[in-house]
ChimeraX commands (.cxc) that place a marker at each C-alpha (Angstrom):
marker #1 position -37.77,-23.99,-96.33 radius 0.5
marker #1 position -38.23,-21.27,-93.79 radius 0.5
marker #1 position -37.97,-17.60,-93.10 radius 0.5
marker #1 position -38.73,-14.85,-90.66 radius 0.5
marker #1 position -41.63,-13.59,-92.80 radius 0.5
marker #1 position -43.45,-16.87,-93.37 radius 0.5
marker #1 position -47.21,-17.03,-92.97 radius 0.5
marker #1 position -48.46,-16.77,-89.39 radius 0.5
marker #1 position -47.88,-19.98,-87.49 radius 0.5
marker #1 position -51.54,-20.99,-87.52 radius 0.5
marker #1 position -51.91,-20.37,-91.27 radius 0.5
marker #1 position -48.61,-22.08,-92.05 radius 0.5
marker #1 position -49.54,-25.07,-89.91 radius 0.5
marker #1 position -52.90,-25.43,-91.65 radius 0.5
marker #1 position -51.35,-25.14,-95.13 radius 0.5
marker #1 position -48.71,-27.73,-94.28 radius 0.5
marker #1 position -51.52,-30.00,-93.09 radius 0.5
marker #1 position -53.16,-29.48,-96.48 radius 0.5
marker #1 position -49.89,-30.45,-98.13 radius 0.5
marker #1 position -50.15,-33.81,-96.38 radius 0.5
marker #1 position -53.79,-34.18,-97.42 radius 0.5
marker #1 position -52.92,-33.36,-101.04 radius 0.5
marker #1 position -50.07,-35.88,-101.07 radius 0.5
marker #1 position -52.48,-38.65,-100.05 radius 0.5
marker #1 position -54.98,-37.90,-102.82 radius 0.5
marker #1 position -55.26,-40.49,-105.61 radius 0.5
marker #1 position -53.48,-39.80,-108.89 radius 0.5
marker #1 position -55.56,-39.78,-112.05 radius 0.5
marker #1 position -55.06,-41.11,-115.56 radius 0.5
marker #1 position -58.31,-39.57,-116.81 radius 0.5
marker #1 position -58.31,-38.08,-120.31 radius 0.5
marker #1 position -59.71,-34.70,-119.23 radius 0.5
marker #1 position -59.64,-32.26,-116.34 radius 0.5
marker #1 position -62.97,-30.56,-115.59 radius 0.5
marker #1 position -63.39,-27.14,-113.97 radius 0.5
marker #1 position -66.84,-25.75,-113.20 radius 0.5
marker #1 position -66.82,-22.32,-111.55 radius 0.5
marker #1 position -69.41,-19.72,-110.65 radius 0.5
marker #1 position -68.19,-16.13,-110.92 radius 0.5
marker #1 position -69.88,-13.07,-109.47 radius 0.5
marker #1 position -68.51,-9.55,-109.99 radius 0.5
marker #1 position -69.69,-6.01,-110.59 radius 0.5
marker #1 position -68.72,-5.95,-114.28 radius 0.5
marker #1 position -70.16,-9.23,-115.55 radius 0.5
marker #1 position -72.76,-10.13,-112.94 radius 0.5
marker #1 position -73.14,-13.86,-112.32 radius 0.5
marker #1 position -71.65,-16.42,-114.70 radius 0.5
marker #1 position -71.16,-20.18,-114.67 radius 0.5
marker #1 position -68.36,-21.62,-116.75 radius 0.5
marker #1 position -67.44,-25.24,-117.45 radius 0.5
marker #1 position -64.05,-25.96,-118.98 radius 0.5
marker #1 position -62.32,-29.18,-119.98 radius 0.5
marker #1 position -58.56,-29.51,-120.46 radius 0.5
marker #1 position -56.84,-32.46,-122.11 radius 0.5
marker #1 position -53.33,-33.81,-121.72 radius 0.5
marker #1 position -52.22,-32.27,-125.02 radius 0.5
marker #1 position -52.97,-28.77,-123.70 radius 0.5
marker #1 position -56.24,-28.21,-125.58 radius 0.5
marker #1 position -59.30,-26.61,-123.97 radius 0.5
marker #1 position -63.05,-27.07,-124.48 radius 0.5
marker #1 position -65.79,-24.88,-123.00 radius 0.5
marker #1 position -69.38,-25.96,-122.39 radius 0.5
marker #1 position -72.28,-23.49,-122.15 radius 0.5
marker #1 position -74.98,-23.84,-119.52 radius 0.5
marker #1 position -77.33,-25.24,-122.18 radius 0.5
marker #1 position -74.83,-28.01,-122.95 radius 0.5
marker #1 position -73.37,-26.51,-126.15 radius 0.5
marker #1 position -69.74,-27.66,-126.53 radius 0.5
marker #1 position -67.14,-25.33,-128.05 radius 0.5
marker #1 position -64.23,-27.33,-129.46 radius 0.5
marker #1 position -60.71,-25.90,-129.64 radius 0.5
marker #1 position -59.08,-25.06,-132.98 radius 0.5
marker #1 position -56.83,-27.71,-134.48 radius 0.5
marker #1 position -53.08,-27.74,-133.89 radius 0.5
marker #1 position -51.10,-25.38,-131.69 radius 0.5
marker #1 position -53.78,-22.68,-131.93 radius 0.5
marker #1 position -56.07,-24.86,-129.82 radius 0.5
marker #1 position -53.63,-25.11,-126.94 radius 0.5
marker #1 position -54.02,-22.75,-123.99 radius 0.5
marker #1 position -51.43,-21.95,-121.37 radius 0.5
marker #1 position -53.61,-21.52,-118.31 radius 0.5
marker #1 position -51.42,-21.65,-115.18 radius 0.5
marker #1 position -48.67,-19.15,-114.27 radius 0.5
marker #1 position -45.29,-20.18,-112.89 radius 0.5
marker #1 position -42.82,-17.33,-112.75 radius 0.5
marker #1 position -42.68,-15.62,-116.15 radius 0.5
marker #1 position -44.33,-18.51,-117.97 radius 0.5
marker #1 position -47.86,-19.80,-118.40 radius 0.5
marker #1 position -48.15,-23.57,-118.63 radius 0.5
marker #1 position -50.39,-26.24,-120.14 radius 0.5
marker #1 position -51.32,-29.48,-118.37 radius 0.5
marker #1 position -48.42,-31.49,-119.84 radius 0.5
marker #1 position -45.99,-28.76,-118.83 radius 0.5
marker #1 position -47.22,-28.94,-115.22 radius 0.5
marker #1 position -46.01,-32.53,-115.07 radius 0.5
marker #1 position -42.46,-31.34,-115.71 radius 0.5
marker #1 position -42.30,-29.10,-112.63 radius 0.5
marker #1 position -40.25,-30.23,-109.62 radius 0.5
marker #1 position -42.21,-31.68,-106.70 radius 0.5
marker #1 position -39.58,-30.80,-104.10 radius 0.5
marker #1 position -40.90,-27.69,-102.34 radius 0.5
marker #1 position -37.54,-25.91,-102.21 radius 0.5
marker #1 position -36.85,-26.49,-105.91 radius 0.5
marker #1 position -40.42,-25.56,-106.83 radius 0.5
marker #1 position -40.23,-22.28,-104.90 radius 0.5
marker #1 position -37.35,-21.19,-107.13 radius 0.5
marker #1 position -39.71,-21.23,-110.13 radius 0.5
marker #1 position -42.10,-18.67,-108.60 radius 0.5
marker #1 position -41.59,-14.90,-108.12 radius 0.5
marker #1 position -39.60,-13.73,-105.12 radius 0.5
marker #1 position -42.11,-10.93,-104.53 radius 0.5
marker #1 position -44.55,-12.26,-101.92 radius 0.5
marker #1 position -47.72,-10.85,-103.50 radius 0.5
marker #1 position -46.89,-12.14,-106.99 radius 0.5
marker #1 position -45.86,-15.52,-105.65 radius 0.5
marker #1 position -49.05,-15.78,-103.59 radius 0.5
marker #1 position -51.27,-14.96,-106.59 radius 0.5
marker #1 position -49.59,-17.54,-108.80 radius 0.5
marker #1 position -49.71,-20.28,-106.18 radius 0.5
marker #1 position -53.40,-19.68,-105.53 radius 0.5
marker #1 position -54.24,-19.85,-109.25 radius 0.5
marker #1 position -52.42,-23.18,-109.42 radius 0.5
marker #1 position -54.26,-24.52,-106.37 radius 0.5
marker #1 position -57.67,-23.28,-107.52 radius 0.5
marker #1 position -58.09,-25.38,-110.63 radius 0.5
marker #1 position -54.89,-26.83,-112.10 radius 0.5
marker #1 position -54.57,-30.58,-112.79 radius 0.5
marker #1 position -51.44,-30.74,-110.65 radius 0.5
marker #1 position -50.44,-34.23,-109.52 radius 0.5
marker #1 position -50.84,-35.05,-105.80 radius 0.5
marker #1 position -47.09,-34.63,-105.35 radius 0.5
marker #1 position -47.01,-31.26,-107.10 radius 0.5
marker #1 position -50.11,-30.04,-105.27 radius 0.5
marker #1 position -48.53,-30.98,-101.96 radius 0.5
marker #1 position -45.39,-29.01,-102.83 radius 0.5
marker #1 position -47.52,-26.00,-103.86 radius 0.5
marker #1 position -49.13,-25.97,-100.42 radius 0.5
marker #1 position -45.69,-26.15,-98.79 radius 0.5
marker #1 position -44.46,-23.17,-100.80 radius 0.5
marker #1 position -47.64,-21.27,-99.95 radius 0.5
marker #1 position -47.13,-22.03,-96.25 radius 0.5
marker #1 position -43.77,-20.28,-96.49 radius 0.5
marker #1 position -45.21,-17.17,-98.17 radius 0.5
marker #1 position -45.79,-14.03,-96.05 radius 0.5
marker #1 position -49.02,-12.24,-95.34 radius 0.5
marker #1 position -51.63,-14.89,-94.56 radius 0.5
marker #1 position -53.81,-15.33,-91.51 radius 0.5
marker #1 position -55.99,-18.24,-90.51 radius 0.5
marker #1 position -59.59,-17.03,-90.15 radius 0.5
marker #1 position -60.95,-20.39,-88.99 radius 0.5
marker #1 position -64.02,-22.45,-89.83 radius 0.5
marker #1 position -66.55,-20.86,-92.19 radius 0.5
marker #1 position -69.07,-21.79,-94.86 radius 0.5
marker #1 position -68.89,-20.72,-98.47 radius 0.5
marker #1 position -71.76,-19.12,-100.41 radius 0.5
marker #1 position -73.18,-22.59,-101.14 radius 0.5
marker #1 position -73.17,-23.59,-97.47 radius 0.5
marker #1 position -70.18,-25.93,-97.77 radius 0.5
marker #1 position -67.97,-26.01,-94.66 radius 0.5
marker #1 position -64.33,-25.08,-94.93 radius 0.5
marker #1 position -61.41,-23.24,-93.36 radius 0.5
marker #1 position -60.65,-19.66,-94.43 radius 0.5
marker #1 position -57.26,-18.09,-95.08 radius 0.5
marker #1 position -57.21,-14.27,-95.38 radius 0.5
marker #1 position -54.63,-12.00,-96.92 radius 0.5
marker #1 position -54.58,-8.19,-97.08 radius 0.5
marker #1 position -52.65,-6.42,-99.82 radius 0.5
marker #1 position -51.83,-2.89,-100.88 radius 0.5
marker #1 position -52.59,-1.93,-104.46 radius 0.5
marker #1 position -52.24,1.19,-106.59 radius 0.5
marker #1 position -54.51,2.27,-109.43 radius 0.5
marker #1 position -52.86,4.60,-111.93 radius 0.5
marker #1 position -55.36,7.02,-113.40 radius 0.5
marker #1 position -52.87,9.39,-114.97 radius 0.5
marker #1 position -50.17,11.85,-113.82 radius 0.5
marker #1 position -50.80,12.78,-110.21 radius 0.5
marker #1 position -53.91,10.61,-110.05 radius 0.5
marker #1 position -52.57,7.42,-108.48 radius 0.5
marker #1 position -54.93,5.95,-105.92 radius 0.5
marker #1 position -53.70,3.59,-103.22 radius 0.5
marker #1 position -56.14,1.16,-101.62 radius 0.5
marker #1 position -56.19,-2.06,-99.64 radius 0.5
marker #1 position -57.81,-5.32,-100.66 radius 0.5
marker #1 position -58.75,-8.33,-98.58 radius 0.5
marker #1 position -58.86,-11.75,-100.20 radius 0.5
marker #1 position -60.37,-14.81,-98.57 radius 0.5
marker #1 position -59.73,-18.38,-99.65 radius 0.5
marker #1 position -61.91,-21.17,-98.29 radius 0.5
marker #1 position -60.35,-24.62,-98.33 radius 0.5
marker #1 position -62.02,-27.98,-97.76 radius 0.5
marker #1 position -59.83,-29.44,-94.98 radius 0.5
marker #1 position -60.79,-33.01,-95.92 radius 0.5
marker #1 position -59.62,-32.78,-99.54 radius 0.5
marker #1 position -57.38,-29.70,-99.74 radius 0.5
marker #1 position -59.52,-28.35,-102.59 radius 0.5
marker #1 position -60.29,-24.64,-102.78 radius 0.5
marker #1 position -64.02,-24.09,-102.47 radius 0.5
marker #1 position -64.27,-20.35,-102.92 radius 0.5
marker #1 position -62.29,-17.12,-103.16 radius 0.5
marker #1 position -63.47,-13.56,-102.64 radius 0.5
marker #1 position -61.76,-10.26,-103.42 radius 0.5
marker #1 position -62.91,-7.15,-101.54 radius 0.5
marker #1 position -61.73,-3.54,-101.64 radius 0.5
marker #1 position -61.58,-2.33,-98.05 radius 0.5
marker #1 position -63.65,0.71,-97.13 radius 0.5
marker #1 position -65.94,0.44,-100.16 radius 0.5
marker #1 position -69.53,-0.77,-100.39 radius 0.5
marker #1 position -68.85,-2.57,-103.67 radius 0.5
marker #1 position -69.67,-6.29,-103.18 radius 0.5
marker #1 position -66.73,-8.64,-103.22 radius 0.5
marker #1 position -65.82,-10.45,-106.43 radius 0.5
marker #1 position -66.48,-14.14,-105.86 radius 0.5
marker #1 position -65.26,-17.34,-107.48 radius 0.5
marker #1 position -66.97,-20.52,-106.31 radius 0.5
marker #1 position -65.30,-23.72,-107.46 radius 0.5
marker #1 position -68.22,-26.12,-107.88 radius 0.5
marker #1 position -66.28,-28.96,-109.48 radius 0.5
marker #1 position -62.57,-29.46,-110.08 radius 0.5
marker #1 position -61.23,-32.87,-110.98 radius 0.5
marker #1 position -60.74,-35.64,-113.56 radius 0.5
marker #1 position -63.31,-36.52,-116.20 radius 0.5
marker #1 position -63.46,-39.34,-118.74 radius 0.5
marker #1 position -65.52,-37.42,-121.28 radius 0.5
marker #1 position -66.68,-33.92,-122.18 radius 0.5
marker #1 position -70.20,-32.94,-121.22 radius 0.5
marker link #1:1,2 radius 0.2
marker link #1:2,3 radius 0.2
marker link #1:3,4 radius 0.2
marker link #1:4,5 radius 0.2
marker link #1:5,6 radius 0.2
marker link #1:6,7 radius 0.2
marker link #1:7,8 radius 0.2
marker link #1:8,9 radius 0.2
marker link #1:9,10 radius 0.2
marker link #1:10,11 radius 0.2
marker link #1:11,12 radius 0.2
marker link #1:12,13 radius 0.2
marker link #1:13,14 radius 0.2
marker link #1:14,15 radius 0.2
marker link #1:15,16 radius 0.2
marker link #1:16,17 radius 0.2
marker link #1:17,18 radius 0.2
marker link #1:18,19 radius 0.2
marker link #1:19,20 radius 0.2
marker link #1:20,21 radius 0.2
marker link #1:21,22 radius 0.2
marker link #1:22,23 radius 0.2
marker link #1:23,24 radius 0.2
marker link #1:24,25 radius 0.2
marker link #1:25,26 radius 0.2
marker link #1:26,27 radius 0.2
marker link #1:27,28 radius 0.2
marker link #1:28,29 radius 0.2
marker link #1:29,30 radius 0.2
marker link #1:30,31 radius 0.2
marker link #1:31,32 radius 0.2
marker link #1:32,33 radius 0.2
marker link #1:33,34 radius 0.2
marker link #1:34,35 radius 0.2
marker link #1:35,36 radius 0.2
marker link #1:36,37 radius 0.2
marker link #1:37,38 radius 0.2
marker link #1:38,39 radius 0.2
marker link #1:39,40 radius 0.2
marker link #1:40,41 radius 0.2
marker link #1:41,42 radius 0.2
marker link #1:42,43 radius 0.2
marker link #1:43,44 radius 0.2
marker link #1:44,45 radius 0.2
marker link #1:45,46 radius 0.2
marker link #1:46,47 radius 0.2
marker link #1:47,48 radius 0.2
marker link #1:48,49 radius 0.2
marker link #1:49,50 radius 0.2
marker link #1:50,51 radius 0.2
marker link #1:51,52 radius 0.2
marker link #1:52,53 radius 0.2
marker link #1:53,54 radius 0.2
marker link #1:54,55 radius 0.2
marker link #1:55,56 radius 0.2
marker link #1:56,57 radius 0.2
marker link #1:57,58 radius 0.2
marker link #1:58,59 radius 0.2
marker link #1:59,60 radius 0.2
marker link #1:60,61 radius 0.2
marker link #1:61,62 radius 0.2
marker link #1:62,63 radius 0.2
marker link #1:63,64 radius 0.2
marker link #1:64,65 radius 0.2
marker link #1:65,66 radius 0.2
marker link #1:66,67 radius 0.2
marker link #1:67,68 radius 0.2
marker link #1:68,69 radius 0.2
marker link #1:69,70 radius 0.2
marker link #1:70,71 radius 0.2
marker link #1:71,72 radius 0.2
marker link #1:72,73 radius 0.2
marker link #1:73,74 radius 0.2
marker link #1:74,75 radius 0.2
marker link #1:75,76 radius 0.2
marker link #1:76,77 radius 0.2
marker link #1:77,78 radius 0.2
marker link #1:78,79 radius 0.2
marker link #1:79,80 radius 0.2
marker link #1:80,81 radius 0.2
marker link #1:81,82 radius 0.2
marker link #1:82,83 radius 0.2
marker link #1:83,84 radius 0.2
marker link #1:84,85 radius 0.2
marker link #1:85,86 radius 0.2
marker link #1:86,87 radius 0.2
marker link #1:87,88 radius 0.2
marker link #1:88,89 radius 0.2
marker link #1:89,90 radius 0.2
marker link #1:90,91 radius 0.2
marker link #1:91,92 radius 0.2
marker link #1:92,93 radius 0.2
marker link #1:93,94 radius 0.2
marker link #1:94,95 radius 0.2
marker link #1:95,96 radius 0.2
marker link #1:96,97 radius 0.2
marker link #1:97,98 radius 0.2
marker link #1:98,99 radius 0.2
marker link #1:99,100 radius 0.2
marker link #1:100,101 radius 0.2
marker link #1:101,102 radius 0.2
marker link #1:102,103 radius 0.2
marker link #1:103,104 radius 0.2
marker link #1:104,105 radius 0.2
marker link #1:105,106 radius 0.2
marker link #1:106,107 radius 0.2
marker link #1:107,108 radius 0.2
marker link #1:108,109 radius 0.2
marker link #1:109,110 radius 0.2
marker link #1:110,111 radius 0.2
marker link #1:111,112 radius 0.2
marker link #1:112,113 radius 0.2
marker link #1:113,114 radius 0.2
marker link #1:114,115 radius 0.2
marker link #1:115,116 radius 0.2
marker link #1:116,117 radius 0.2
marker link #1:117,118 radius 0.2
marker link #1:118,119 radius 0.2
marker link #1:119,120 radius 0.2
marker link #1:120,121 radius 0.2
marker link #1:121,122 radius 0.2
marker link #1:122,123 radius 0.2
marker link #1:123,124 radius 0.2
marker link #1:124,125 radius 0.2
marker link #1:125,126 radius 0.2
marker link #1:126,127 radius 0.2
marker link #1:127,128 radius 0.2
marker link #1:128,129 radius 0.2
marker link #1:129,130 radius 0.2
marker link #1:130,131 radius 0.2
marker link #1:131,132 radius 0.2
marker link #1:132,133 radius 0.2
marker link #1:133,134 radius 0.2
marker link #1:134,135 radius 0.2
marker link #1:135,136 radius 0.2
marker link #1:136,137 radius 0.2
marker link #1:137,138 radius 0.2
marker link #1:138,139 radius 0.2
marker link #1:139,140 radius 0.2
marker link #1:140,141 radius 0.2
marker link #1:141,142 radius 0.2
marker link #1:142,143 radius 0.2
marker link #1:143,144 radius 0.2
marker link #1:144,145 radius 0.2
marker link #1:145,146 radius 0.2
marker link #1:146,147 radius 0.2
marker link #1:147,148 radius 0.2
marker link #1:148,149 radius 0.2
marker link #1:149,150 radius 0.2
marker link #1:150,151 radius 0.2
marker link #1:151,152 radius 0.2
marker link #1:152,153 radius 0.2
marker link #1:153,154 radius 0.2
marker link #1:154,155 radius 0.2
marker link #1:155,156 radius 0.2
marker link #1:156,157 radius 0.2
marker link #1:157,158 radius 0.2
marker link #1:158,159 radius 0.2
marker link #1:159,160 radius 0.2
marker link #1:160,161 radius 0.2
marker link #1:161,162 radius 0.2
marker link #1:162,163 radius 0.2
marker link #1:163,164 radius 0.2
marker link #1:164,165 radius 0.2
marker link #1:165,166 radius 0.2
marker link #1:166,167 radius 0.2
marker link #1:167,168 radius 0.2
marker link #1:168,169 radius 0.2
marker link #1:169,170 radius 0.2
marker link #1:170,171 radius 0.2
marker link #1:171,172 radius 0.2
marker link #1:172,173 radius 0.2
marker link #1:173,174 radius 0.2
marker link #1:174,175 radius 0.2
marker link #1:175,176 radius 0.2
marker link #1:176,177 radius 0.2
marker link #1:177,178 radius 0.2
marker link #1:178,179 radius 0.2
marker link #1:179,180 radius 0.2
marker link #1:180,181 radius 0.2
marker link #1:181,182 radius 0.2
marker link #1:182,183 radius 0.2
marker link #1:183,184 radius 0.2
marker link #1:184,185 radius 0.2
marker link #1:185,186 radius 0.2
marker link #1:186,187 radius 0.2
marker link #1:187,188 radius 0.2
marker link #1:188,189 radius 0.2
marker link #1:189,190 radius 0.2
marker link #1:190,191 radius 0.2
marker link #1:191,192 radius 0.2
marker link #1:192,193 radius 0.2
marker link #1:193,194 radius 0.2
marker link #1:194,195 radius 0.2
marker link #1:195,196 radius 0.2
marker link #1:196,197 radius 0.2
marker link #1:197,198 radius 0.2
marker link #1:198,199 radius 0.2
marker link #1:199,200 radius 0.2
marker link #1:200,201 radius 0.2
marker link #1:201,202 radius 0.2
marker link #1:202,203 radius 0.2
marker link #1:203,204 radius 0.2
marker link #1:204,205 radius 0.2
marker link #1:205,206 radius 0.2
marker link #1:206,207 radius 0.2
marker link #1:207,208 radius 0.2
marker link #1:208,209 radius 0.2
marker link #1:209,210 radius 0.2
marker link #1:210,211 radius 0.2
marker link #1:211,212 radius 0.2
marker link #1:212,213 radius 0.2
marker link #1:213,214 radius 0.2
marker link #1:214,215 radius 0.2
marker link #1:215,216 radius 0.2
marker link #1:216,217 radius 0.2
marker link #1:217,218 radius 0.2
marker link #1:218,219 radius 0.2
marker link #1:219,220 radius 0.2
marker link #1:220,221 radius 0.2
marker link #1:221,222 radius 0.2
marker link #1:222,223 radius 0.2
marker link #1:223,224 radius 0.2
marker link #1:224,225 radius 0.2
view
C-alpha cells in the first residue's frame, strides 16, 4: 500500500508499529467479548456501559448495579455493531474479512474521513483477530489526515501515545443556514498492546467540553458479569 496523501510519516510509522504489536497478540477462543466504556458528553452527561458479545452475534448489556439484560431469541437478538463499507457486521462476520491489508482496504470507503471513522470504530472495541487487527492498523497508517501528538496520559492517568486528526464538517439547519466548522479528534493508544485507551471529539473554537470515550476494558471473557 502507499500513496502521496498517507498519514504523516511519524503517525504512519507509529501505526505500522502498532500493526506489528497487534499481530503478536494472543488469539482467543473465549465465548464472549467484553467492552466496558465510560462516555462523557454534553447531551447525556457521564455514563458507564458494559456490553458482552458472543460468537453467534448476540449482545448482552450489564447495568452498573449488575443487572444483566439478555438479548431476544433468534435473529432479533443479533446486533451488527462494526461498520465495513456499506455493511455493519457481527463478530462471526468479522472473521470472514481478509487479513491482507491491501485486500482489506478495498472493503472500506475511498473517502478518507469515512474510512478513518470506520477503521477507528473497528479498532476501539471489535473482537477482531490479531491478524485482522494488524491489517486494520496498516490500512489506517495509509489513511490521510493524521498527526502524531506524542506521549500523553488519558483521563484515568494511563500513559499512551496520541494521534490527532482535524476534519471539516457541515451542519445543515435549513435553506441558507448551513454552518461549517472544524473538529479535532484525539485517539490515545497503548503502545505496549495496541489497544485504544481513549478518544475525544472537540469542536474547534467553542467552549463546549470535548465528548470523551474511555475504553476501560476491551477483551475476551469466559462468562457474563
